[in-house]
N, C-alpha and C positions, 0 to 999 in steps of 0.2 A: 894869956889863957893857955892852959895845958890840956891837950886832947889825947885820948888813946885811940890809935887807928890800927886796923887789921893789916898785917903784912904777910907775904908769902915766904917761902924758904930763902929767897934771894934778898929779903928785906924791903921789897917793893910794896907799896900800898895796893890793896885789892878791894873789889866790891865797891860799895857806895863811898868808901873812904878814898878811892882813887880820885885825883883832881879832875879828871875828864868824865867821870861818871854822870850820866844823865838820868839813870833810873836808880831807885833805892833797892836794897836787897829784898824788901817785901814785894815791890813791884815785879822783880825778876821771878820770885817764887810764884806770884799770881799769874804771870805770863806762862810759865811752865804748866801750871794747873789748867789754865784755859785751853792750852794746846792739847793736853792729855784728855780733856773733856770733849775734844773734837773741833774746837774753833781753829780756823785757818790762820796762817801767817799774816795775810793781808788785813783781815778784820782786827787782829790783835795790834798790828802796826798802826792802823788808823786810830784805835782806841788810845794808845800810848804815845802817838805822834813821833814814831821812829820808823826806820825803813824795814821792809820785809826781810831784807838781808840780815839786819840786826836781830830781829825776832827769831829767824831761823837759826842763827848761831847761838843764841841764848838757849833755845829749845834743844839743840843738839849738844849742849854743854861745851861748845867751842869758845864761848865767852862766858865770863862770870861763873866758871866751873872750878875755880881754885878754892882750896880750903885754907883757913887761917892757920899759919904756922905759929904765930905769936902776936902779941900786941906791942906796939911801939908808942911811946909818948912823944908828942911834938909840941912846939910852941907856936901859937898863931897870933 
């Protein structure tokens, strides 16, 4: 099966296409929206079952802040 995955400038998988990703891109966007609406890191972390540290880094665009440079096809 051939898949198209998002990669950064270095050719590494990013976002939900990364092998270690626990959240989808849609969940990341929702997390950022919830925080902008005033929900705290701890409440969001409990909702998505990840750490407060992870939520904080997502909301500050320290994680999952890369843009897709291109798409790469892979065989699975």
